N, CA and C of each residue as an Amber inpcrd file, in Angstrom:
protein
   753
  52.5520000 180.8640000 152.9800000  53.1680000 181.9780000 153.7020000
  52.4650000 183.2790000 153.3390000  52.4040000 184.1830000 154.3090000
  51.7630000 185.4620000 154.0470000  52.6230000 186.3370000 153.1380000
  51.9860000 187.1280000 152.3180000  52.6930000 188.1250000 151.5360000
  52.9690000 189.3330000 152.4190000  53.8690000 190.2110000 151.9430000
  54.1780000 191.4180000 152.7100000  52.9350000 192.2710000 152.9130000
  52.1000000 192.3800000 151.8710000  50.9010000 193.2150000 151.9910000
  49.9110000 192.6400000 152.9910000  49.7860000 191.3070000 153.0390000
  48.8450000 190.7120000 153.9930000  49.3480000 190.8560000 155.4160000
  50.6770000 190.7630000 155.6210000  51.2220000 190.9660000 156.9650000
  50.9820000 192.3860000 157.4260000  51.1980000 193.3430000 156.5190000
  50.9680000 194.7440000 156.8840000  49.5010000 194.9830000 157.1920000
  48.6120000 194.3510000 156.4110000  47.1790000 194.4980000 156.6570000
  46.8030000 193.9560000 158.0270000  47.3700000 192.7980000 158.3880000
  47.0670000 192.2080000 159.6880000  47.6180000 193.0520000 160.8250000
  48.8230000 193.6310000 160.6360000  49.4040000 194.5040000 161.6630000
  48.5140000 195.7140000 161.8960000  48.0460000 196.3120000 160.8050000
  47.1580000 197.4730000 160.9220000  45.8670000 197.0740000 161.6260000
  45.3400000 195.9090000 161.2730000  44.0950000 195.4420000 161.8780000
  44.2570000 195.2340000 163.3720000  45.3790000 194.6530000 163.7820000
  45.6020000 194.4250000 165.2070000  45.7490000 195.7430000 165.9540000
  46.4710000 196.6950000 165.3560000  46.6120000 198.0070000 166.0070000
  45.2530000 198.6860000 166.1270000  44.4390000 198.5750000 165.0920000
  43.1030000 199.1670000 165.1290000  42.2530000 198.4920000 166.2030000
  42.4030000 197.1700000 166.3450000  41.6520000 196.4440000 167.3700000
  42.0470000 196.9140000 168.7620000  43.3450000 197.0910000 168.9910000
  43.8240000 197.5700000 170.2930000  43.2720000 198.9580000 170.5790000
  43.2990000 199.8360000 169.5770000  42.7600000 201.1900000 169.7510000
  41.2640000 201.1430000 170.0310000  40.5450000 200.3040000 169.2920000
  39.0960000 200.2120000 169.4620000  38.7420000 199.7150000 170.8660000
  39.4260000 198.6810000 171.3230000  39.1250000 198.1220000 172.6400000
  39.4940000 199.1040000 173.7410000  40.6400000 199.7810000 173.5880000
  41.0210000 200.7800000 174.5750000  39.9780000 201.8740000 174.6930000
  39.4270000 202.2970000 173.5600000  38.3930000 203.3350000 173.5750000
  37.1100000 202.8220000 174.2220000  36.7460000 201.5780000 173.9230000
  35.5260000 201.0080000 174.4960000  35.6250000 200.8480000 176.0080000
  36.8210000 200.5140000 176.4960000  37.0050000 200.2970000 177.9310000
  37.3780000 201.5720000 178.6680000  37.6360000 202.6360000 177.9270000
  37.9200000 203.9130000 178.5670000  39.2830000 204.0090000 179.2080000
  40.2610000 203.2830000 178.7040000  41.5950000 203.3760000 179.2950000
  42.5930000 202.4950000 178.5780000  43.8270000 202.5090000 179.0890000
  44.9040000 201.7240000 178.5020000  44.7040000 200.2390000 178.7940000
  45.1840000 199.4010000 177.8970000  45.0980000 197.9620000 178.0780000
  46.3390000 197.4560000 178.7950000  46.2450000 196.2600000 179.3470000
  47.3840000 195.6900000 180.0570000  48.5070000 195.3720000 179.0770000
  49.7340000 195.4100000 179.5910000  50.8980000 195.1260000 178.7490000
  50.8380000 193.7080000 178.1980000  50.3790000 192.7630000 179.0060000
  50.2870000 191.3720000 178.5510000  49.3200000 191.2430000 177.3830000
  48.2020000 191.9490000 177.4720000  47.2020000 191.8760000 176.4090000
  47.7420000 192.4480000 175.1100000  48.3690000 193.6100000 175.1890000
  48.9000000 194.2520000 173.9830000  49.9990000 193.3970000 173.3650000
  50.8950000 192.8530000 174.1970000  51.9840000 192.0200000 173.6800000
  51.4370000 190.7950000 172.9610000  50.4440000 190.1550000 173.5600000
  49.8760000 188.9700000 172.9410000  49.1990000 189.2670000 171.6220000
  48.4370000 190.3510000 171.5810000  47.7180000 190.7090000 170.3570000
  48.6870000 191.0950000 169.2510000  49.6660000 191.9310000 169.5760000
  50.5800000 192.4120000 168.5440000  51.5540000 191.3410000 168.0720000
  51.6410000 190.2320000 168.8100000  52.4680000 189.1210000 168.3360000
  51.8360000 188.4590000 167.1200000  50.5240000 188.6380000 166.9790000
  49.8270000 188.0610000 165.8360000  49.3960000 186.6260000 166.0270000
  49.6700000 186.0310000 167.1730000  49.2860000 184.6310000 167.3860000
  47.7800000 184.4910000 167.5650000  47.2190000 183.4950000 166.9200000
  45.7880000 183.2350000 166.9770000  45.5470000 181.8550000 167.5790000
  44.4090000 181.6520000 168.2050000  44.1210000 180.3400000 168.7910000
  43.9240000 179.2730000 167.7290000  44.0920000 178.0400000 168.1380000
  43.9110000 176.9100000 167.2360000  42.4550000 176.7940000 166.7950000
  42.2690000 176.3730000 165.5640000  40.9160000 176.1070000 165.0490000
  40.6700000 174.6080000 164.9060000  41.5510000 173.8040000 165.4850000
  41.4340000 172.3500000 165.3700000  40.1310000 171.8610000 165.9970000
  39.4420000 170.9260000 165.3440000  38.1650000 170.4300000 165.8870000
  38.3250000 169.6840000 167.2070000  39.5110000 169.1160000 167.4550000
  39.7420000 168.3650000 168.6950000  40.4820000 169.2060000 169.7330000
  40.3560000 170.5300000 169.6310000  41.0500000 171.4480000 170.5470000
  40.6400000 171.2060000 171.9890000  41.6110000 171.3050000 172.8950000
  41.3410000 171.2660000 174.3330000  42.0710000 172.4340000 174.9810000
  41.5120000 173.0320000 176.0280000  42.1420000 174.1850000 176.6670000
  43.4020000 173.8090000 177.4370000  44.3000000 174.7740000 177.5560000
  45.5450000 174.5790000 178.2990000  45.4850000 175.2030000 179.6890000
  45.0030000 176.4360000 179.7750000  44.9620000 177.1450000 181.0560000
  43.6620000 176.8910000 181.8060000  42.6000000 176.6340000 181.0810000
  41.2740000 176.4540000 181.6670000  40.9160000 174.9780000 181.7620000
  40.1080000 174.6430000 182.7580000  39.5180000 173.3070000 182.7880000
  38.3580000 173.2810000 181.7980000  37.8170000 172.1060000 181.5490000
  36.6870000 172.0180000 180.6240000  35.4960000 172.8180000 181.1400000
  35.2300000 172.7420000 182.4430000  34.1060000 173.4950000 183.0110000
  34.3660000 174.9930000 182.9400000  35.5990000 175.4060000 183.2350000
  35.9410000 176.8280000 183.1460000  35.8270000 177.3190000 181.7100000
  36.2140000 176.4780000 180.7630000  36.0990000 176.8600000 179.3570000
  34.6440000 177.0590000 178.9570000  33.7600000 176.2050000 179.4600000
  32.3330000 176.3760000 179.1600000  31.7980000 177.6630000 179.7900000
  32.2740000 177.9800000 180.9920000  31.8740000 179.2420000 181.6200000
  32.3220000 180.4290000 180.7860000  33.5860000 180.4110000 180.3590000
  34.1290000 181.5190000 179.5730000  33.3820000 181.6480000 178.2510000
  33.0750000 180.5290000 177.6080000  32.3260000 180.5620000 176.3490000
  30.9760000 181.2380000 176.5430000  30.2910000 180.8890000 177.6180000
  28.9830000 181.4890000 177.9050000  29.1120000 182.9690000 178.2430000
  30.0680000 183.3150000 179.0950000  30.2040000 184.7000000 179.5500000
  30.5920000 185.6260000 178.4020000  31.4910000 185.1710000 177.5410000
  31.8990000 186.0220000 176.4170000  30.7600000 186.2150000 175.4210000
  29.9150000 185.1910000 175.2630000  28.7680000 185.3290000 174.3560000
  27.7470000 186.3100000 174.9170000  27.6430000 186.3980000 176.2410000
  26.7710000 187.4120000 176.8390000  27.3450000 188.8080000 176.5940000
  28.6720000 188.9270000 176.6100000  29.3110000 190.2300000 176.3960000
  29.1800000 190.6590000 174.9390000  29.4260000 189.7320000 174.0100000
  29.2570000 190.0160000 172.5740000  28.3280000 188.9500000 171.9980000
  27.0260000 189.1490000 172.1060000  26.0820000 188.1420000 171.6090000
  25.9390000 188.1900000 170.0890000  25.5090000 187.0830000 169.5380000
  25.2160000 187.0520000 168.1040000  23.9510000 187.8570000 167.8420000
  24.0210000 188.7360000 166.8580000  22.8560000 189.5270000 166.4370000
  22.7120000 189.3250000 164.9360000  22.8200000 190.4060000 164.1750000
  22.8630000 190.2460000 162.7290000  24.2770000 189.8920000 162.2770000
  25.2200000 189.9200000 163.2200000  26.5890000 189.4690000 162.9690000
  26.9270000 188.4010000 164.0030000  27.8890000 187.5200000 163.7080000
  28.2450000 186.4600000 164.6570000  28.7700000 187.0320000 165.9710000
  28.5860000 186.2670000 167.0420000  29.0300000 186.7020000 168.3530000
  30.3610000 186.0990000 168.7550000  30.6680000 186.2130000 170.0510000
  31.9590000 185.7600000 170.5670000  32.1470000 184.2520000 170.4220000
  31.0680000 183.4980000 170.5710000  31.1940000 182.0410000 170.4600000
  31.6110000 181.6370000 169.0550000  30.9890000 182.2300000 168.0550000
  31.3410000 181.9100000 166.6690000  32.7750000 182.3080000 166.3570000
  33.2490000 183.3800000 166.9950000  34.6230000 183.8470000 166.7790000
  35.6300000 183.0770000 167.6200000  35.1620000 182.1050000 168.4020000
  36.0120000 181.2660000 169.2530000  36.8650000 182.1050000 170.2040000
  36.2270000 183.0920000 170.8010000  36.9300000 183.9720000 171.7340000
  37.4260000 183.2020000 172.9510000  36.7080000 182.1610000 173.3500000
  37.1650000 181.3580000 174.4930000  38.5390000 180.7540000 174.2430000
  38.8150000 180.3490000 173.0130000  40.1250000 179.7800000 172.6790000
  41.2080000 180.8530000 172.7320000  40.8630000 182.0480000 172.2960000
  41.8050000 183.1640000 172.3770000  42.1650000 183.4380000 173.8320000
  41.1570000 183.4700000 174.6960000  41.3990000 183.7560000 176.1100000
  42.2710000 182.6740000 176.7310000  41.9860000 181.4210000 176.4180000
  42.8010000 180.3290000 176.9620000  44.2530000 180.4500000 176.5130000
  44.4570000 180.7960000 175.2550000  45.8220000 180.9260000 174.7370000
  46.5490000 182.0940000 175.3930000  45.8520000 183.2000000 175.5740000
  46.4610000 184.3540000 176.2290000  46.8390000 184.0180000 177.6660000
  45.9590000 183.3420000 178.3780000  46.2530000 182.9740000 179.7630000
  47.4290000 182.0110000 179.8420000  47.4850000 181.0690000 178.9100000
  48.5220000 180.0400000 178.9500000  49.8830000 180.5540000 178.5000000
  49.9070000 181.4810000 177.5330000  51.1760000 181.8460000 176.9100000
  51.6320000 183.2800000 177.1510000  50.7230000 184.1730000 177.4960000
  51.1010000 185.5780000 177.5860000  50.8990000 186.2000000 178.9610000
  50.1030000 185.5980000 179.7770000  49.8460000 186.1620000 181.1000000
  50.7000000 185.4700000 182.1490000  51.1560000 186.2580000 183.1350000
  51.9430000 185.7070000 184.2240000  51.0780000 184.9280000 185.1980000
  51.7390000 184.2820000 186.1450000  51.0220000 183.4410000 187.0990000
  50.0120000 184.2350000 187.9150000  50.3790000 185.4540000 188.3170000
  49.4690000 186.2590000 189.1370000  48.2010000 186.6160000 188.3700000
  48.3680000 187.0510000 187.1030000  47.2050000 187.4150000 186.2930000
  46.3380000 186.1970000 185.9930000  47.0050000 185.0850000 185.6980000
  46.2590000 183.8530000 185.4080000  45.4850000 183.3980000 186.6490000
  46.1340000 183.4620000 187.8060000  45.4700000 183.0720000 189.0500000
  44.2950000 183.9930000 189.3590000  44.4750000 185.2870000 189.0960000
  43.3940000 186.2490000 189.3230000  42.1800000 185.9070000 188.4660000
  42.4150000 185.5320000 187.2250000  41.3230000 185.1970000 186.3160000
  40.6070000 183.9280000 186.7660000  41.3730000 182.8890000 187.0790000
  40.7640000 181.6240000 187.4800000  40.0250000 181.7610000 188.8100000
  40.5950000 182.5530000 189.7200000  39.9120000 182.8100000 190.9890000
  38.5970000 183.5400000 190.7430000  38.6130000 184.4860000 189.8040000
  37.4040000 185.2300000 189.4710000  36.2940000 184.3300000 188.9560000
  36.6520000 183.3420000 188.1430000  35.6410000 182.3930000 187.6660000
  35.0120000 181.6460000 188.8390000  35.8540000 181.2580000 189.8000000
  35.3350000 180.5780000 190.9780000  34.4180000 181.4660000 191.7990000
  34.7680000 182.7560000 191.8870000  33.9300000 183.6980000 192.6320000
  32.5720000 183.8810000 191.9580000  32.5640000 183.9250000 190.6360000
  31.2950000 184.0480000 189.9020000  30.4240000 182.8210000 190.1620000
  31.0350000 181.6450000 190.1240000  30.2790000 180.4220000 190.3620000
  29.7150000 180.4000000 191.7830000  30.5280000 180.8260000 192.7500000
  30.0670000 180.8800000 194.1410000  28.9240000 181.8720000 194.2950000
  29.0400000 183.0080000 193.6110000  27.9980000 184.0320000 193.6750000
  26.6790000 183.4810000 193.1230000  26.7560000 182.7190000 192.0440000
  25.5430000 182.1380000 191.4540000  24.9040000 181.1220000 192.3950000
  25.7290000 180.3090000 193.0340000  25.1960000 179.3250000 193.9730000
  24.4710000 180.0200000 195.1170000  25.0410000 181.1290000 195.5730000
  24.4460000 181.8640000 196.6810000  23.1970000 182.6260000 196.2430000
  23.2750000 183.2760000 195.0910000  22.1850000 184.1340000 194.6360000
  21.0420000 183.3560000 193.9970000  21.4020000 182.3360000 193.2010000
  20.3840000 181.6270000 192.4280000  20.2200000 180.1600000 192.8170000
  21.0480000 179.6820000 193.7520000  20.9000000 178.3220000 194.2410000
  21.4790000 177.2410000 193.3590000  22.2820000 177.6190000 192.3620000
  22.9060000 176.6320000 191.4940000  24.1250000 177.2410000 190.8160000
  25.0450000 176.4090000 190.3160000  26.2510000 176.9420000 189.6790000
  25.9300000 177.7330000 188.4210000  26.8940000 178.5260000 187.9950000
  26.6890000 179.4230000 186.8510000  26.1480000 178.6850000 185.6340000
  26.7580000 177.5590000 185.2860000  26.3910000 176.8730000 184.0500000
  24.9720000 176.3130000 184.0750000  24.3890000 176.1580000 185.2620000
  23.0190000 175.6540000 185.3590000  21.9980000 176.7680000 185.5480000
  22.4710000 178.0000000 185.6600000  21.5520000 179.1360000 185.7810000
  20.8940000 179.4170000 184.4340000  19.7490000 180.0450000 184.4750000
  19.1040000 180.4630000 183.2300000  19.9490000 181.5430000 182.5670000
  19.7980000 181.6870000 181.2670000  20.5350000 182.7300000 180.5590000
  20.1620000 184.1110000 181.0850000  18.9200000 184.2690000 181.5120000
  18.4800000 185.5580000 182.0470000  19.2180000 185.8850000 183.3400000
  19.3670000 184.8950000 184.2240000  20.0740000 185.1390000 185.4720000
  21.5720000 185.2960000 185.2520000  22.1250000 184.5500000 184.3130000
  23.5350000 184.7330000 183.9650000  23.7800000 186.1690000 183.5090000
  22.9170000 186.6380000 182.6180000  23.0760000 187.9950000 182.0930000
  22.8990000 189.0280000 183.1950000  21.9230000 188.8210000 184.0840000
  21.6800000 189.7760000 185.1670000  22.9110000 189.9210000 186.0470000
  23.5600000 188.8090000 186.3630000  24.7600000 188.8710000 187.1990000
  25.9050000 189.5570000 186.4640000  26.1270000 189.2000000 185.2050000
  27.2250000 189.7980000 184.4460000  27.0040000 191.2910000 184.2390000
  25.7690000 191.6880000 184.0230000  25.4680000 193.1100000 183.8800000
  25.7940000 193.8470000 185.1750000  25.4730000 193.2270000 186.3020000
  25.7750000 193.8070000 187.6100000  27.2910000 193.9300000 187.7990000
  28.0350000 192.8810000 187.4520000  29.4900000 192.9100000 187.5900000
  30.1090000 193.9620000 186.6780000  29.5360000 194.1240000 185.4970000
  30.0340000 195.1340000 184.5680000  29.8740000 196.5350000 185.1550000
  28.7400000 196.7970000 185.7560000  28.5040000 198.1070000 186.3680000
  29.4830000 198.3620000 187.4990000  29.7280000 197.3330000 188.3190000
  30.6460000 197.4900000 189.4430000  32.0910000 197.6400000 188.9770000
  32.4510000 196.9420000 187.9140000  33.8340000 196.9710000 187.4350000
  34.2000000 198.2900000 186.7820000  33.2060000 198.9700000 186.2050000
  33.5090000 200.1840000 185.4490000  32.8630000 201.4380000 186.0170000
  32.3190000 201.3590000 187.2250000  31.7730000 202.5670000 187.8330000
  32.9220000 203.4180000 188.3660000  32.8540000 204.7560000 188.2090000
  33.9390000 205.6260000 188.6770000  33.9380000 205.7360000 190.1920000
  35.1490000 205.8870000 190.7640000  35.2350000 206.1160000 192.1960000
  35.0940000 207.6080000 192.4740000  35.3810000 208.0310000 193.7100000
  35.2030000 209.4340000 194.0850000  36.1130000 210.3710000 193.3010000
  37.2080000 209.8350000 192.7530000  38.1450000 210.6560000 191.9940000
  37.9540000 210.5070000 190.4950000  36.8820000 209.8280000 190.1040000
  36.5790000 209.7000000 188.6850000  37.2610000 208.5490000 187.9910000
  38.0040000 207.7210000 188.7400000  38.6640000 206.5760000 188.1340000
  37.7030000 205.4020000 188.0950000  37.7200000 204.6570000 186.9940000
  36.7740000 203.5610000 186.8380000  37.3190000 202.2860000 187.4430000
  36.3960000 201.5320000 188.0620000  36.7450000 200.1960000 188.5190000
  37.7150000 200.1330000 189.6580000  37.7740000 201.1680000 190.5200000
  38.7200000 201.1530000 191.6210000  38.1420000 200.5160000 192.8780000
  36.9060000 200.0540000 192.8010000  36.2800000 199.4280000 193.9550000
  36.9990000 198.1260000 194.2830000  37.2940000 197.9030000 195.5510000
  38.0320000 196.7280000 195.9600000  37.1000000 195.5330000 196.1130000
  37.6770000 194.3400000 195.9590000  36.8500000 193.1390000 195.9970000
  36.2260000 192.9010000 197.3530000  36.8060000 193.4470000 198.4170000
  36.2630000 193.2150000 199.7390000  35.1710000 194.1750000 200.1300000
  34.9080000 195.1900000 199.3290000  33.8820000 196.1690000 199.6580000
  32.5040000 195.5200000 199.6420000  31.5900000 196.1270000 200.4070000
  30.2200000 195.6160000 200.4160000  29.6190000 195.7570000 199.0340000
  28.8480000 194.7780000 198.6370000  28.2850000 194.7830000 197.2850000
  26.8880000 194.2100000 197.3250000  25.9640000 194.8980000 196.6980000
  24.5970000 194.4050000 196.6520000  24.4800000 193.2720000 195.6450000
  23.6270000 192.3290000 195.9560000  23.4040000 191.2270000 195.0310000
  22.4000000 191.6540000 193.9760000  22.5840000 191.2320000 192.7230000
  21.5990000 191.5530000 191.6940000  20.3180000 190.7920000 191.9530000
  19.2130000 191.3810000 191.5570000  17.9290000 190.7070000 191.7310000
  17.7760000 189.6040000 190.7060000  16.9110000 188.6310000 191.0230000
  16.5820000 187.6220000 190.0230000  16.0150000 188.3210000 188.8010000
  16.2920000 187.7700000 187.6240000  15.7810000 188.3660000 186.3980000
  14.2660000 188.4240000 186.4560000  13.7130000 189.5980000 186.1590000
  12.2720000 189.7630000 186.1210000  11.6540000 190.1120000 187.4470000
  12.4620000 190.1430000 188.5440000  11.8920000 190.4660000 189.8550000
  11.6210000 191.9490000 189.9430000  10.4430000 192.3230000 190.3830000
  10.0960000 193.7370000 190.4930000  10.7920000 194.3390000 191.6900000
  11.2040000 195.6040000 191.5680000  11.8350000 196.2940000 192.6760000
  10.7650000 196.7050000 193.6810000  11.0840000 196.5190000 194.9670000
  10.1410000 196.8640000 196.0100000  10.4110000 198.2800000 196.4920000
   9.3590000 198.9480000 196.9370000   9.5060000 200.3110000 197.4270000
  10.2310000 200.3520000 198.7430000  10.7890000 201.5330000 199.0840000
  11.5290000 201.6900000 200.3230000  10.5920000 201.7280000 201.5110000
  11.1710000 201.5600000 202.7000000  10.3790000 201.5780000 203.9270000
   9.9330000 202.9950000 204.2290000   8.7970000 203.1150000 204.9280000
   8.3040000 204.4230000 205.3400000   9.1480000 204.9790000 206.4630000
   8.8690000 206.2420000 206.8470000   9.6750000 206.8850000 207.8730000
   9.5820000 206.1570000 209.2070000   8.3860000 205.6610000 209.5450000
   8.2350000 204.9560000 210.8110000   9.0920000 203.6950000 210.8270000
   9.0670000 202.9570000 209.7150000   9.8800000 201.7470000 209.6350000
  11.3570000 202.0790000 209.7270000  11.7700000 203.1650000 209.0580000
  13.1700000 203.5650000 209.0930000  13.5980000 203.9140000 210.5080000
  12.7120000 204.5630000 211.2670000  13.0470000 204.9360000 212.6330000
  13.2410000 203.6990000 213.4950000  12.3610000 202.7140000 213.3150000
  12.4850000 201.4720000 214.0750000  13.7800000 200.7550000 213.7200000
  14.0750000 200.6810000 212.4120000  15.2900000 200.0100000 211.9770000
  16.5260000 200.7090000 212.5200000  16.4930000 202.0490000 212.5530000
  17.6220000 202.8090000 213.0700000  17.8290000 202.5390000 214.5470000
  16.7270000 202.4740000 215.3050000  16.8370000 202.2170000 216.7360000
  17.3820000 200.8220000 216.9940000  16.9360000 199.8660000 216.2050000
  17.4150000 198.5010000 216.3840000  18.8900000 198.3780000 216.0350000
  19.3210000 199.1390000 215.0360000  20.7130000 199.0670000 214.6190000
  21.6450000 199.5800000 215.6960000  21.1740000 200.5600000 216.5130000
  22.0260000 201.1230000 217.5580000  21.9480000 200.3300000 218.8470000
  21.0020000 199.4270000 218.9730000  20.8570000 198.6080000 220.1740000
  21.5120000 197.2630000 219.9150000  22.7760000 197.1420000 220.3130000
  23.5290000 195.9310000 220.0050000  23.0070000 194.7180000 220.7560000
  22.2880000 194.9510000 221.8540000  21.7880000 193.8190000 222.6370000
  20.6080000 193.1470000 221.9610000  19.9300000 193.8690000 221.0820000
  18.7480000 193.3070000 220.4370000  18.8930000 193.2340000 218.9180000
  20.0760000 193.5250000 218.4200000  20.2670000 193.5580000 216.9690000
  20.0700000 192.1690000 216.3760000  19.3350000 192.1210000 215.2720000
  19.1180000 190.8530000 214.5850000  20.3860000 190.4590000 213.8490000
  20.6530000 189.1740000 213.7110000  21.8520000 188.7420000 212.9840000
  21.8050000 189.2060000 211.5370000  22.9640000 189.6390000 211.0470000
  23.0310000 190.1290000 209.6730000  22.9270000 188.9700000 208.6990000
  22.2410000 189.2130000 207.5980000  22.2130000 188.2090000 206.5430000
  23.5700000 188.2040000 205.8570000  24.0190000 187.0510000 205.3840000
  25.3460000 186.9830000 204.7710000  25.4530000 187.8830000 203.5450000
  26.6030000 188.5390000 203.4210000  26.8250000 189.3880000 202.2570000
  27.0200000 188.5090000 201.0260000  26.6370000 189.0110000 199.8690000
  26.8560000 188.2220000 198.6510000  28.3410000 188.0090000 198.4190000
  28.6890000 186.8540000 197.8920000  30.0870000 186.5550000 197.6100000
  30.6620000 187.6210000 196.6890000  31.7920000 188.1760000 197.0900000
  32.4040000 189.2550000 196.3150000  33.0890000 188.7050000 195.0720000
  32.9930000 189.4460000 193.9850000  33.7110000 189.1340000 192.7540000
  34.6340000 190.3060000 192.4750000  35.9240000 190.0470000 192.3860000
  36.9090000 191.1020000 192.1910000  36.6070000 191.8650000 190.9000000
  36.4030000 193.1890000 190.9830000  36.1510000 193.9640000 189.7610000
  37.2620000 193.8160000 188.7280000  38.4960000 193.6000000 189.1960000
  39.6120000 193.4430000 188.2600000  39.4220000 192.2160000 187.3810000
  38.7750000 191.1840000 187.9110000  38.5150000 189.9950000 187.0990000
  37.6100000 190.3250000 185.9240000  36.5120000 191.0360000 186.1900000
  35.5870000 191.3130000 185.0930000  36.2110000 192.2630000 184.0760000
  37.0320000 193.2170000 184.5390000  37.7090000 194.0930000 183.5760000
  38.6290000 193.2750000 182.6730000  39.3320000 192.3000000 183.2690000
  40.2160000 191.4420000 182.4830000  39.4140000 190.5910000 181.5090000
  38.3040000 190.0280000 181.9740000  37.4560000 189.2170000 181.1000000
  36.9470000 190.0350000 179.9200000  36.4820000 191.2400000 180.1810000
  35.9290000 192.0590000 179.1040000  37.0310000 192.5040000 178.1480000
  38.2020000 192.8370000 178.6780000  39.3300000 193.2190000 177.8350000
  39.6970000 192.0840000 176.8900000  39.8360000 190.8800000 177.4180000
  40.2000000 189.7350000 176.5910000  39.0930000 189.3760000 175.6010000
  37.8540000 189.5130000 176.0230000  36.7290000 189.2120000 175.1250000
  36.7310000 190.1390000 173.9170000  36.8690000 191.4280000 174.1630000
  36.8540000 192.3940000 173.0630000  38.0690000 192.2260000 172.1620000
  39.2380000 192.0130000 172.7600000  40.4410000 191.8160000 171.9480000
  40.3330000 190.5380000 171.1220000  39.8610000 189.4690000 171.7470000
  39.7260000 188.2130000 171.0180000  38.7530000 188.3280000 169.8600000
  37.6830000 189.0750000 170.0650000  36.6840000 189.2230000 169.0090000
  37.2010000 190.0950000 167.8730000  37.7510000 191.2520000 168.2140000
  38.1550000 192.1920000 167.1690000  39.4150000 191.7730000 166.4260000
  40.1790000 190.8160000 166.9660000  41.3370000 190.3090000 166.2290000
  41.0270000 188.9970000 165.5220000  39.8200000 188.4840000 165.6760000
  39.4170000 187.2960000 164.9250000  39.0390000 187.7070000 163.5050000
  38.9950000 186.7430000 162.6070000  38.6190000 187.0650000 161.2310000
  37.1980000 187.6030000 161.1780000  36.3050000 187.0400000 162.0000000
  34.9230000 187.5300000 162.0460000  34.8880000 188.9820000 162.4870000
  35.5990000 189.2930000 163.5620000  35.5940000 190.6590000 164.0780000
  36.2080000 191.6540000 163.1190000  37.3080000 191.2460000 162.4800000
  37.9780000 192.1500000 161.5440000  37.0940000 192.4590000 160.3400000
  36.4830000 191.4220000 159.7910000  35.7100000 191.6080000 158.5650000
  34.3430000 192.2430000 158.8260000  33.6880000 191.8430000 159.9120000
  32.3050000 192.2760000 160.1240000  32.1880000 193.5180000 160.9950000
  33.1660000 193.7530000 161.8820000  33.0690000 194.8950000 162.7820000
  34.0630000 195.9980000 162.4390000  35.3060000 195.6190000 162.1080000
  36.3060000 196.6270000 161.7600000  36.3150000 196.9280000 160.2710000
  35.5260000 196.1530000 159.4940000  35.4230000 196.3610000 158.0400000
  36.7770000 196.2660000 157.3520000  37.5600000 195.2850000 157.8020000
  38.8620000 195.0470000 157.1890000  38.7070000 193.9580000 156.1400000
  39.2310000 194.1980000 154.9540000  39.2080000 193.1930000 153.9000000
  40.4430000 192.3260000 154.0330000  40.2360000 191.0520000 154.3500000
  41.3630000 190.1480000 154.5030000  41.9580000 189.8560000 153.1300000
  43.2760000 190.0400000 153.0110000  43.9520000 189.7930000 151.7390000
  43.8520000 188.3100000 151.4080000  43.4350000 187.9460000 150.1980000
  43.3110000 186.5310000 149.8480000  44.6220000 185.7930000 150.0470000
  44.5100000 184.5290000 150.4080000  45.6980000 183.7280000 150.6530000
  45.6260000 183.1160000 152.0290000  46.5910000 182.2850000 152.3360000
  46.5900000 181.6080000 153.6260000  46.8600000 182.5920000 154.7470000
  46.1230000 182.4450000 155.8460000  46.3100000 183.3410000 156.9890000
  47.2170000 182.6590000 157.9960000  48.4360000 183.1830000 158.1860000
  49.3700000 182.6610000 159.1760000  49.4260000 183.6410000 160.3270000
  48.7260000 183.3280000 161.3920000  48.6960000 184.2400000 162.5360000
  50.0380000 184.3820000 163.2000000  50.7880000 183.2730000 163.3540000
  52.0990000 183.2850000 164.0000000  53.1570000 183.0370000 162.9320000
  54.0120000 183.9820000 162.7230000  55.0760000 183.8480000 161.7330000
  56.4110000 183.9390000 162.4500000  57.3090000 182.9550000 162.3010000
  58.6220000 183.0420000 162.9410000  59.3330000 184.3270000 162.5540000
  60.0400000 184.9150000 163.5060000  60.6740000 186.2020000 163.2810000
  61.6530000 186.1610000 162.1240000  62.3950000 185.0320000 161.9720000
  63.3990000 184.9720000 160.9080000  62.7770000 184.9990000 159.5200000
  61.4790000 184.6070000 159.4050000  60.8210000 184.6610000 158.1040000
  60.4040000 186.0750000 157.7450000  60.1550000 186.8770000 158.7700000
  59.7290000 188.2500000 158.5370000  60.9290000 189.1760000 158.4060000
  61.9250000 188.9620000 159.2770000  63.1300000 189.8040000 159.2840000
  64.3450000 188.8840000 159.3050000  64.7630000 188.3640000 158.1500000
  65.8110000 187.3460000 158.0790000  67.1710000 187.8130000 158.5740000
  67.4010000 189.1180000 158.6480000  68.7080000 189.6120000 159.0750000
  68.8250000 189.7880000 160.5770000  67.7310000 189.5020000 161.2860000
  67.7520000 189.6350000 162.7430000  68.2230000 188.3280000 163.3460000
  69.2050000 188.4120000 164.2380000  69.7610000 187.2040000 164.8490000
  68.7370000 186.5820000 165.7910000
């Protein structure tokens, strides 16, 4: 069982993690995320763990995407911190059906976008192309709108597809070409068929993914010790403690 000092240390660490993530994302976190984090519950570390909210393929996608968001450098990354397990637990136990559906739909949209852009599903794309797409989604999810609010772009809005990793940008058309293109655009009888728009990915999905990734990392033992510089009090770490053990006089 945790000592009083270790529980207080963990509470402070979780509050610091929430503050840190809120600052990194430039705004308030969702109520579901804060409730889950402040409950102190941590994902299972069992070697035979299986996801509850995610399918096996979705779990592999989340593991890859979170590692791109927080890669291993001189400190361990999201994969080592088992952030995918944290996300699965949050989706299964703390998020409502609408939020969970939004997240799972977003994973499907990312996979569809990869098939369209790169000709294969996300998990079979190169790491360079995976990163290029996620970087593009990050820019779209957190770009300010006309009123300065971040990530207000709707999922149905037109969106440019990211270039293949390493592809050089081509120069714009000359004035003569632009004039021809303009004339063709106004002549509906001769207009060329439009190329299909890239599959849209809801910006809210990527904001949710990044929020959960950062929270999962900074509330893990790796994140607390290596990034928040929190010294874990020696002794057994009980992430979930029944309320009656902490406050025995509460009914």
